[in-house]
C-alpha positions, 0 to 999 in steps of 0.5 A: 487560513493558508497551507504555511498557516497550517503548517506544523513544523518540526525539526526532523532532529526532535522526531525521535526513534520510538516515534519513528519505530512508530511510523515504521510500524504503522506503514506496514500495518496494511501490506502484511494485512493484505499478503501475509496470508498469500502463501496459504491461499490456496489451502485456505480455499481448499479448506473451505471448498471454494473456488479460486475467485471466492478466495481472491474475494478475501483479497478484495475485501480487504483491499476495499476495507483500506480503500474505504478506511482511508477517507474515514481515517483521512478526515478524522485525522485532519478534525481530531488529530493523528493520536485518538483515531489511531488507537481506536484503528488498533483496537478494532484490528486485534478483535477483527483479526481474531474474528478472521482466525475463527471464520466458519464459512468464507462468506464470514471471512470475506466480511471480517476481512473487510472490517479488519481492512477499515481498522488497518487503513487508520495506520497507513493515514497516520503515518502519511499525515504525521510524517507530513505534519513533521516533514516538508521539502526534500525532507518529506520526499526522503521520508515518503521515500522511506515509507516506500521501502518500508511498504514495499519490503513489508509486501514482499516479505510478508508472503516469506513470514507467512510461508513460514507459519504455512510450515507450522499451522494452518491459515488460522494461524496466521491470522492469530499472528496478525492480531499479535502484531496489531497488539504490538502497534497499539502498546507501542503507539500507547507508549510512544507515538505522541499527537503530532497535529495541534488543535489549532492547525486541526480542520473544522466543520461537518460533513459538506466541509469535508466533502468541500475539501476532497473537491479542493485536493481532486480539482488540484491537477497535480494531486489528481495526477499524483494520486491516480499514478500512484493508484495506477501502479499499486493496481499492477502490485496488486495483482501481482500479489494476487496472482503470483502466488497461483502462477508460481504454485500451479505453473512453475510448481513451487512449494509454499516455502519455495514461493516465499523465498522467490516471492522475498526476492523482490525485497532488494528491488524494493530496498534499492528502487525506493531509495533511488526514487526518494533520492533522485526526486531531490537531485532533479525533479518528481516528474522525471523521477515518476517516468524513470520509475513507469518507464521501468515497470513497463519493461516489467509488465510486458516482460510478465505479459510475455512469459504469459504465452512464452512459457518461459524458464522461472528466471524470466518472471521472476526478473520481470516481476523484479523490474515491475516492484523496482519501477513502482517503488522508484515513482511512489515516493515523488507521487506521495510527496507531490499528493502532500506537498502544496496543502499541510492543512489538508495532509490526513484528507490527502492521504487518505486520497492517495491510499484510497486509490492504491487499495481501490484501484487494487481490489478491482485488479486482484480478482481480474487476474483469476479469470482465466483460472489457475493455469494461465498467467495471461490475465495476469500480464494484461492487467499489469501492462494495462495498469502501467500503460494508464498511468503513463497516461497521467503523466499529461495532468502534470505541467512540464516542470514539477520541482520540489519547493524548498 
């Protein structure tokens, strides 16, 4: 059966606002899980009388859970549909958020965060795979652009909300808030989210069939290149998310609330550049748009590396962070669209590869930024610059022309 035969084509006009709302909620599921408690991370570490690296392991555990969970969720959603795995994942998420809130030790919290990440991964996979069920061509790229905007906004607005929650309670209150968010996602999914993958279009077969599906995708140079670029650029983002909280609070002396507002400035960059990335891919080509985005991100990462050595005023590091997230937001929509474009029958599996690369590489980058201790930003700058350089190198996997297919 071909990709065309398996494609699930639904006119965008039939995608109502309730379904669009659920897809938007699923998009923010992963980022807020990772980022909402960043402003309270130093307080959490102090509360457990633990090291900075151990505190950052709570981020790494969640990212690993998100990576592993997407591999599992992608295959399950291709085989059993989008709705059932989503509902199970939402239930587990609510339970594990409660376990995080009640964790008596840092070890318990790290383990609970891993399982919480596994559950949150289902929402991310469902948002991307259901979008591929509903859209194709230029509409798919625009949809990926909207996902980038929503995901990026939640990544940078999450710490803003977390910073404000910190003003009214301790770090445990953040996880209680996440449990409430998970319950809301569960209820809205039950009420409004239909099955977008008909039974006739679902993947068949067992474990070895799943492995063949992954092999089929990874031997496609376009998919492999898009997945690697997405993963490497997001490793820079997660290095930034992990390191900025210590750099801005310990080195520049910002309070959790001031940090959250400084962090929130990047939401503007994500919105603007994410929209540009989706539109520019339609008018030009995906590869050209990725080159532009990676160039902007490279300038931002080099700026961060320079600020680590030169210690300029606060505005210097804020401008570099803005360029980094803006460049990634430009490159992400075309990269995601390319990964999903040619294999509609494996949309869930392709989506899981994209997500796995993002969070697996992010889980490696996040703790590296703390190797030099809380009073230096040098590892932070090195990790972000190296990640973007590697992403630029992956452009060689693509052919000379990567035009959007109708």
